[in-house]
N, C-alpha and C positions, 0 to 999 in steps of 0.2 A: 389690191392686196390689203389695203387698210380696211375696206369694207368686209372682206373675208375674215380678217382678224377680229373685227368687232362682232361679226356674226357668231364666231366660235366663242368669243368671250361671253356674249349674251346667252349662248346655248349652255354654257357651263354654270350659269347662275342657278343656284339652288340644287345643283346636282352634286352629291357627295361621292367623290371618286372611289371611296373605300366601301361605302354601303351597297348592299344588294337590295333592290326594290322588288316589291311584288309585281307580278306580270302586268296587271291592269295599270298600276302606277307608272311603270317603265314605258309602256306603250303610249300612254297619255303624254308623258314628258317628251318623248322623242317626236311624236306627232306635232305637238305645240311648237317645237323648236325647228321644224322643217319649214323654213321660211324662204328658201331659194325661189328664184323666178321660174323654175321648172318643177315637175312632179318628182320629188326625190324618191329614190328607192329605199325601202326599209331593209336593212341588212342584219343578219344574225351571225354571231360567231360563237361556236361551242368548243371549249377546250376539253379534250378527252384524255382519259387515263390509258393511253396506248403509246406504242413505239411503232409507227408505220413502216420503219425499216424492216420489220419482221413480217413475213408473209401472213402469219396467223394472227396479226393484229391490224390488218388493213380494214378500213371502214369505207364502204362504197355502196351506192345504191341509187334508187330513184324514188320519188314520192310525188303524188298528185295533190297539190294544195287545193282545198275546197273552194277558195275564192280566186284562184289563179295567181299570177305574179304581177299582172298589170303591164306585162311586156309582150309585144307581138313577136312570137318565135318564128323565124324563117327556117323551114324544114326542107331538106334535100332527101330524095329517096332514089336508091339504086334498085331498079326493077325493070322487068320486061313484060310485054304482053298484057294479059288481064290484070296482073299485079300493078303494072304501071298505071293502068286506067283506074284501078282501085285507089291508088295513092293520090292521083289527080283529083278524083271525086271527093276525097277526104280533105282536100285543101292544101296538099303539098305545094311548095313554092317552086321547087325544081325536081324534075323527074327524068331519069335517063339511065343509060348503061355505059358503054364505052365512050359515048359522046360526053356524058357528064364527067367521066374520069379524065378526059382530055382537058376539060375546062378547069378542073381542080389542079391538074398538073401545070397549067399555065398560071396558076395563082388566083384564079377566079373563085374564091371561096366566099360566096354570098349567102351563107346560111349559118345558123347556130346549133342545129341538130341534124345528124346524119343517120338515116335508117337504110337498111338493106335487106333484101330477101336472101336466104342462105345460098342460093345458086349464084348470086352476084359477088360473093365474098372473094373468089379468085381475082376479080377485077378490082374490088375495093382494097384487097390486101396489098396491091402494088402501090397504094397511096398512103401506106402506113407512116412513112417518114414525114408526110405532109399533115395528115389528119391527126396522128397520134399526139404530137406535142401540143396541139390545139384542143385536145380532149374531145375530138369529134369522131374518133374511130368507132364504128358500130360494134356493139358487144352484146352477145346473147344474154348475159347476166343483167344487162340494163334494159333488155327488151327492145334493143335497136337492131338486132338481127332476128327477123321474124317473118313468117308467112302472112301474119295478120297486119299488113302494112297500114291498112285503113285505120285500125284502132290505134296503132302506134302514132300515126300522124295526128289523130284527134286528141290523143293524150298530150302530145308535145304542144299542140296549139292551145290546149285547155288548161295549162298550168302545171304540167309535170316538170319537175326539175331533177337534175342529177346532182349527187353530192359525192365528195371524196375527201378524205382526211389528207391534209398537207403534211409536210415533213415534221412540223412541230406538234402534230396531233390535233390540229385545229380544223374545223369544218366551217367554211363560209358559204353563205347563200343569200340571195335576195328573196324575201318572203312577201313582197307586196309593195305598194306605193303609199306615199304620204296622204294621197287622196282617199285611200281606203278608210273605212270606219275603224274605230278602236276594236270593236268586236270582231271584224273581219281579220285584222292583223293578229289579234290574240288567238283566234282559231287556227289561222295558218301556222302560227308559231308552234302551237301545241301539236299539231299534226306533224310538223317537221321534226320536232324534238322526239316525238313518239317513234317516228321512222328511224331516227338515229339510234334510239334505245334498242329497237328491235334488230338493228344491224350490228349489235355488239359482237365482236369476234371472239372465238373460243380462247384465244391467247391473252385476252384482256383480263387483268387481275386487279382487285381492289375497286376503288370508286371509278366508275366509267364516265359519268357526266360530272366534270369538275368545275367548269366555269361556263357562264352563259351571259351574253350581253347583246344588246341591239343598238343600232344607230341609224341615222339617215345618211344619205350620200355626203352631205356637207356638214353633218352634225357630229357631236361627240358620243362616245359609247356610254350606255347606261347598263350597269350590272343588274341581273335578275336573280331572284331567289329561285333556285331550281325546284324546290318543293312546291312553289306556287304554280309551277307549270305541270309537274308530274303528279302532284297530289300525294307524293310520298312523305 
């Protein structure tokens, strides 16, 4: 515990908790302070000018990060016949139909992304109470209910991440690893923020992007000047 406390204290050195830094400065500061014995995830938090309790202010979507996330995504696909073969050839970790549904019902949820062909949704629908709370329920709007399962699997494996605003109007996501270069992290961050901006709901009024910060898994948050990211 003492070591953890010292690490946090060291990480706070020279970081002004009130000041917002330019993107390049913030990325450099967070990378330099990611000194844990594992490859820390670089996480982004965006405060939005929305009230997610209203349906017309929900922010949700997917984005493909140009440099991936640095995380190996385990993907399950509900499909039959040729589509099951397509999913397997694309690199899906688990492929099945009723048999896969039985495994999920038993609590064997060994995946972080779930994809299904439209004809399999009656089977997947029965798993809503299990998959829904975990954010794993396939959704056409997120591209996880699709006939093009091969492309969906490749996107999930290649750095596509899903995002959704929480109750407080904040979006959290991992945008890379501490081992990434500063340029890679900065580009991933810009692409992610751009995707959030494009997902602005019709009901959002006033300033949409209000706060932006990044941190490493074991580090402290560093605020970022939004204009240095958007160019606005």
